[in-house]
C-alpha atoms as an extended CHARMM CRD file, in Angstrom:
* protein
*
        81  EXT
         1         1  MET       CA             -0.5590000000       -2.2990000000       32.2130000000  PROA      1               0.0000000000
         2         2  SER       CA              3.1950000000       -1.7760000000       33.1740000000  PROA      2               0.0000000000
         3         3  PHE       CA              5.7910000000       -1.6300000000       30.3310000000  PROA      3               0.0000000000
         4         4  LYS       CA              6.8230000000       -5.1520000000       31.3330000000  PROA      4               0.0000000000
         5         5  ASP       CA              3.7300000000       -6.6570000000       29.9100000000  PROA      5               0.0000000000
         6         6  PHE       CA              4.2870000000       -5.1940000000       26.6380000000  PROA      6               0.0000000000
         7         7  ASP       CA              7.0420000000       -8.0740000000       26.1380000000  PROA      7               0.0000000000
         8         8  ASN       CA              4.2870000000      -10.6450000000       26.4110000000  PROA      8               0.0000000000
         9         9  PHE       CA              1.6960000000       -8.9700000000       24.0660000000  PROA      9               0.0000000000
        10        10  PRO       CA              1.0360000000      -10.9310000000       21.1290000000  PROA      10              0.0000000000
        11        11  PHE       CA              1.5250000000       -9.6810000000       17.1690000000  PROA      11              0.0000000000
        12        12  GLY       CA              1.1600000000      -10.8810000000       13.8820000000  PROA      12              0.0000000000
        13        13  TRP       CA              2.0050000000      -10.2890000000       10.1740000000  PROA      13              0.0000000000
        14        14  ALA       CA              0.8690000000       -7.0590000000       10.0140000000  PROA      14              0.0000000000
        15        15  ASP       CA              3.3050000000       -5.7970000000       12.9520000000  PROA      15              0.0000000000
        16        16  HSD       CA              6.6210000000       -5.6000000000       11.1500000000  PROA      16              0.0000000000
        17        17  GLU       CA              8.5900000000       -3.1040000000       13.2950000000  PROA      17              0.0000000000
        18        18  ASP       CA              7.6240000000       -5.1370000000       16.4080000000  PROA      18              0.0000000000
        19        19  ILE       CA              9.0500000000       -8.4770000000       14.3140000000  PROA      19              0.0000000000
        20        20  ALA       CA             11.9200000000       -6.6560000000       12.9870000000  PROA      20              0.0000000000
        21        21  MET       CA             12.9710000000       -5.5090000000       17.0500000000  PROA      21              0.0000000000
        22        22  ALA       CA             12.0430000000       -9.0120000000       17.8670000000  PROA      22              0.0000000000
        23        23  LEU       CA             14.9470000000      -10.3560000000       15.1630000000  PROA      23              0.0000000000
        24        24  TYR       CA             17.4320000000       -7.7600000000       15.9610000000  PROA      24              0.0000000000
        25        25  ASP       CA             17.0520000000       -8.6000000000       19.7040000000  PROA      25              0.0000000000
        26        26  ARG       CA             17.8820000000      -12.1580000000       18.8260000000  PROA      26              0.0000000000
        27        27  PHE       CA             20.6300000000      -11.5680000000       16.3060000000  PROA      27              0.0000000000
        28        28  GLY       CA             22.0260000000       -8.2560000000       17.5010000000  PROA      28              0.0000000000
        29        29  ASP       CA             24.9780000000       -6.8960000000       15.2990000000  PROA      29              0.0000000000
        30        30  GLU       CA             25.8480000000      -10.3620000000       14.0360000000  PROA      30              0.0000000000
        31        31  MET       CA             23.3710000000       -9.2380000000       11.4390000000  PROA      31              0.0000000000
        32        32  ASP       CA             24.5800000000       -6.2210000000        9.5920000000  PROA      32              0.0000000000
        33        33  GLN       CA             22.7030000000       -4.3780000000        6.6390000000  PROA      33              0.0000000000
        34        34  GLY       CA             24.0420000000       -6.5740000000        4.0710000000  PROA      34              0.0000000000
        35        35  LYS       CA             23.5560000000       -9.8870000000        5.9580000000  PROA      35              0.0000000000
        36        36  ILE       CA             20.0150000000       -8.8890000000        6.5380000000  PROA      36              0.0000000000
        37        37  TYR       CA             19.3520000000       -8.0560000000        2.7870000000  PROA      37              0.0000000000
        38        38  ARG       CA             20.9190000000      -11.2720000000        1.7780000000  PROA      38              0.0000000000
        39        39  ILE       CA             18.6910000000      -13.7720000000        3.8680000000  PROA      39              0.0000000000
        40        40  ARG       CA             16.3980000000      -16.2120000000        2.3570000000  PROA      40              0.0000000000
        41        41  PHE       CA             12.9160000000      -15.6900000000        2.6470000000  PROA      41              0.0000000000
        42        42  THR       CA             12.8220000000      -19.6700000000        3.8770000000  PROA      42              0.0000000000
        43        43  ASP       CA             14.9260000000      -18.7700000000        6.7470000000  PROA      43              0.0000000000
        44        44  LEU       CA             13.5340000000      -15.4010000000        7.5930000000  PROA      44              0.0000000000
        45        45  LEU       CA             10.0240000000      -17.2690000000        7.5590000000  PROA      45              0.0000000000
        46        46  THR       CA             11.3260000000      -19.7390000000       10.2190000000  PROA      46              0.0000000000
        47        47  TRP       CA             13.0150000000      -17.3080000000       12.5250000000  PROA      47              0.0000000000
        48        48  ILE       CA              9.8370000000      -15.3150000000       12.2890000000  PROA      48              0.0000000000
        49        49  LEU       CA              7.8990000000      -18.1110000000       13.4110000000  PROA      49              0.0000000000
        50        50  GLU       CA              9.8250000000      -18.9710000000       16.1580000000  PROA      50              0.0000000000
        51        51  ILE       CA              9.4190000000      -15.6050000000       17.9060000000  PROA      51              0.0000000000
        52        52  PRO       CA              7.7190000000      -15.9930000000       21.1470000000  PROA      52              0.0000000000
        53        53  ASN       CA              4.4560000000      -14.2400000000       21.2950000000  PROA      53              0.0000000000
        54        54  PHE       CA              4.1130000000      -14.3480000000       17.3740000000  PROA      54              0.0000000000
        55        55  THR       CA              0.6240000000      -15.2420000000       16.3080000000  PROA      55              0.0000000000
        56        56  GLY       CA              0.8950000000      -15.4840000000       12.4670000000  PROA      56              0.0000000000
        57        57  THR       CA              1.0400000000      -18.3670000000       10.6200000000  PROA      57              0.0000000000
        58        58  LYS       CA              3.1400000000      -19.7680000000        7.6770000000  PROA      58              0.0000000000
        59        59  GLU       CA              0.1780000000      -19.8400000000        5.4400000000  PROA      59              0.0000000000
        60        60  GLY       CA             -0.5970000000      -16.0390000000        6.3570000000  PROA      60              0.0000000000
        61        61  SER       CA              2.8410000000      -15.0490000000        5.0830000000  PROA      61              0.0000000000
        62        62  THR       CA              3.3620000000      -13.0590000000        2.1560000000  PROA      62              0.0000000000
        63        63  GLU       CA              6.3560000000      -11.7630000000       -0.1820000000  PROA      63              0.0000000000
        64        64  GLU       CA              5.4620000000       -8.3990000000        1.0060000000  PROA      64              0.0000000000
        65        65  HSD       CA              5.5830000000       -8.9620000000        4.7950000000  PROA      65              0.0000000000
        66        66  LEU       CA              8.6330000000      -10.4750000000        4.4020000000  PROA      66              0.0000000000
        67        67  GLU       CA             10.2630000000       -7.6760000000        2.5460000000  PROA      67              0.0000000000
        68        68  GLN       CA              8.9860000000       -4.8120000000        4.7510000000  PROA      68              0.0000000000
        69        69  ILE       CA             10.1160000000       -6.7570000000        7.6550000000  PROA      69              0.0000000000
        70        70  GLN       CA             13.7180000000       -7.0460000000        6.0760000000  PROA      70              0.0000000000
        71        71  ALA       CA             13.4510000000       -3.1800000000        5.7020000000  PROA      71              0.0000000000
        72        72  LYS       CA             12.5040000000       -2.6500000000        9.1620000000  PROA      72              0.0000000000
        73        73  TRP       CA             15.0760000000       -4.9960000000       10.6280000000  PROA      73              0.0000000000
        74        74  VAL       CA             17.5660000000       -2.9830000000        8.4080000000  PROA      74              0.0000000000
        75        75  TYR       CA             16.2600000000        0.1670000000       10.1300000000  PROA      75              0.0000000000
        76        76  GLU       CA             16.5290000000       -1.1040000000       13.5270000000  PROA      76              0.0000000000
        77        77  TRP       CA             20.0000000000       -2.2790000000       13.0690000000  PROA      77              0.0000000000
        78        78  ARG       CA             21.0210000000        1.5110000000       11.4900000000  PROA      78              0.0000000000
        79        79  GLU       CA             19.3960000000        2.8760000000       14.6790000000  PROA      79              0.0000000000
        80        80  ASN       CA             21.3690000000        0.8180000000       17.1220000000  PROA      80              0.0000000000
        81        81  GLN       CA             25.1420000000        1.3550000000       15.4700000000  PROA      81              0.0000000000
């Protein structure tokens, strides 16, 4: 399996870091730390469900997943500054 194949690898709710990286790829520096922490969970959920190769469902979402994804997204943003 090549590294390129990893872009097409399916992932779900337990893959917080992968989700955060996909969100960072989508929004880049447009969303800074302050903006990320002010995102409504309803919006965050919608964006996550739009990620290609994301296999999770709306019903599988929990507040804990969304909080973890926010924190990982902030970490990803900080790493790229």
